N, C-alpha and C positions, 0 to 999 in steps of 0.2 A: 502494499499500499503505500501511495507515494505520500510523503512527510509534507506536513501544511508548514510555509515558510513562516518564519518569527518575524510578527507584524508589528511588532514594539520597537524588535530592533530595527528593522526596513525604515521604520517612521522616525525613529531617532538619529538614522543614519541621512535621511533624507533632509534633515531639518540641520543636519549639520552643512549638510552641502550647501545648504541655499544660503546659507552667510558667506561673503567675500572670504573671510577667516577661513571659515569650513574647508570652501572650496580648493584654496591654496594648497592649504595641507595634506588634504587628500592626493592634490596632483604631485605635490610633494614624494610622498610615502612610496606612490607607485613608480618613482624612477630612482637608479641606483645611486643618482649623482644624489638625487634630493635625501636620501635616506644619509648618506657621507655627512650633509649636512647638517641635518636634524643633528646626527650623533654628536660632529664635535660642537654643535651648539648647546648640546646638551652637557658636555666634558666643559665646557666653557662656563656655563650658568655652575655648574657644581663646584669650580677651583672657584670663582669670584666669592659665591657665599662662602667655601672654605674660607678665602683669605678676610671675609669680614671678620670670622671669628678666632680667625689666628692672628691679628693686626696687635691688637690690644696685648697679648703674650710674647708676641717679637720683639715688641718696643719696652717692654717690662723688662726681659731678656738683656738689650739692647742696652738699657739705660743703668740698669743693676749691676749687670755683669760685666759690661765694658767703660761707660762714663764714669759711674758712681767710684769704679775701683781706681780707675786713673785720677779722678779728682781727687781720692785719697791718699794718693801718693805726692799728689802737688800739694794738698794743704798742710801733709806732714813735713813736707819741705819748707814751706811757706811758715809754716809754726815756727821753725828752726833759724829764718833767717830775718824776721824782723821782730822788733825790741820795745818801738813806741808806737802809738796811735798816729801821729804821725807819718810814720812810716808804712804801716797798715793802709793808711786812706790814702797814700803815693800810687801805694801798688796794686787797688782795687778800684780807682774811680777811674771810669769811662773804658775798662780792660774788660768790654761783653766778655763772658763765658769763664771768666778764672773764679776757682771756688774763692768765696769771700765768706762762709759763716758756714756753720753745721748748724741744725735746727733737730731741737727734739723735744717731742711732743709727748713725754710718759704715758698721760690717758690712754693713748691710742696707738702705744708701741712706735712711734717715727723716729728714727734718725736718719736724717738725709744731710748731703750735703748742698746748699746753696750758691748758685753762680751770680756773675754780677747782670744785669742784662735781663730784658724779658723777652727777646727775640726768639722765632720760632729756634732757632738753634740753638738758643742759649738753653731755651726750655726744653729742651731734647734730655738734661741731665736730669729734669723731674720738677726742678723748682727754680725760679729767679729772683732777685731785687731787684724793683724799680730804680733805676737808675737815678733819676729825679727825687729821691728822698734820701732821708737822712741814714748814716749808716749804724747798726746796732751798738744799744745802747747811749745814743745822741739823743738830743732834746728834740721832738720832732713825731713824724710819723714815720717810722719804719713801715716798707710795703714790701710784702713777700706774696709771687702769685705763685700759681704748682698746678700740674697736672692734676686729676682725680680718677680719670679711668685708663690713660695709658702712659706711656715713659715711665715707668715705675710708680705712677699714680699715688706719690706722697700726700694728697690731702685729700684722699680715697674718703676718709670718716672723718673729715673736718664738721661734718652736723651730729657727731655725736657728743662733742666737745659742751661742758657746762661752764658757767661761771663758776671762777675758783679753781680750775686746771691752770696746769704749769707750762709755757712754755718757754724753753733756754736758747737764747742763741751766744754758739761758742766760735768765739775770732781768736787769733791767735794774740791779743792783747787783752782778752779779757771774759769773762763769761757772766751774760746775762740775763736774769729773768725773772721774765712777764707772767702775769696773770690776768687771768679771762675776766672782760667782764661782759652784761650782759648788753648791754647800752645798746641801742643803733649805733653802725656807724655814720650815719647822714641819715637825713631827714623823709629818705626815700626809702630807707632798707628796712622791709619787712621781717620782724621779729619770726624767729621760728620757734620750736618745744622746747630747741635748748638756747646754747645763748648765741647761736649764730644768727644770722639776718640774711635777707634777700631781697637783691637790689638788680636794675636793669642794667646790662653791660655797659652802658654809656654814663652810667652816675660813676663820673670820674671822681666827684667828692670824699667817695669812700678815701682815696690815699693824696688828696691832695696835703699840704702844709696845714698843720694846726697854727693858725697865725698868734702870735703875742701868748699864745695860751703857756705855753712854760714846758710842758707837760711832755712828757717821754712816752708813745704810744707805739705799738707792735699792730699792722693791719697785713691779715691774711686772705686771702682772695682764690676761689675755684671756681670751674665750671657751675652750674647748674640746672637745670638735675643731672644727678648721672649719664652720662653718654649724650648730654646736649651743650650747645654754648648758648642756650635764650636768655639766660639770666646767671649772675654774679652770685655766689654765698661767700658770706662776709665773716670773719672772727677777729674781734679786736679785742688786745691785751693789753695792758698797762707795765709801767717797769716796775720793779719791786726791788732791786738791788743788782749794782755791779760787781762782780768779783774779780778775785787775780785769776789770771790765765790756767785753768787744769782744777777748778773748782765742780765744775760740773764732770762727773765720773763713771756716766752712762747708769749708775742707780738714783741719782737724787733726782726727788720728784720736784 
């Protein structure tokens, strides 16, 4: 007995062919060259998708295993070559990409070297000092930007910090202890559930000098939300004390 055709399949097949896209795909599948093209396209799409997942991992490896290791060696030499603040300042100001300070945030387990400058090449090190802001320990608004999801992602967990948590900036001529405050960094910076606030990328007031205030402030900036540059997450801290070089030993809270 002759089997009846699968009407449901036939109707669906005709429906697909009735659209321009379906007609082209059916035509391509019927040709050997077309099948090869489809195979290549599928492979390319697979590779592209894999690259999106691999990119953060590759940048983390590059920053942590290559750049940070080299910066650690340079910083150790730097530590032995300067003895005064003036020597330190002369060695780092305007020198894009040189190791300027080590930032340590015990509450989230962060210790990373910060370079001078916030250019894309400088920030491949993970974190960079805004060149027009004061140096660690100085009066004014010391500002540091850091990656959140790539290049070592040192500022990945800034949103977890609370008021009162400690941040250390370690330099060859002194170690500086800052304590996080919960006040918004600017009138447009909206507070979050912890000590951070969130603002627009164009809100440069968060890193501008503190005119005539006499205060010593540290401002950390990073992208928000994770994986997006739509906004900026801001942490603000105040200088508690400046100590002799070597005071921070990796265990100091």
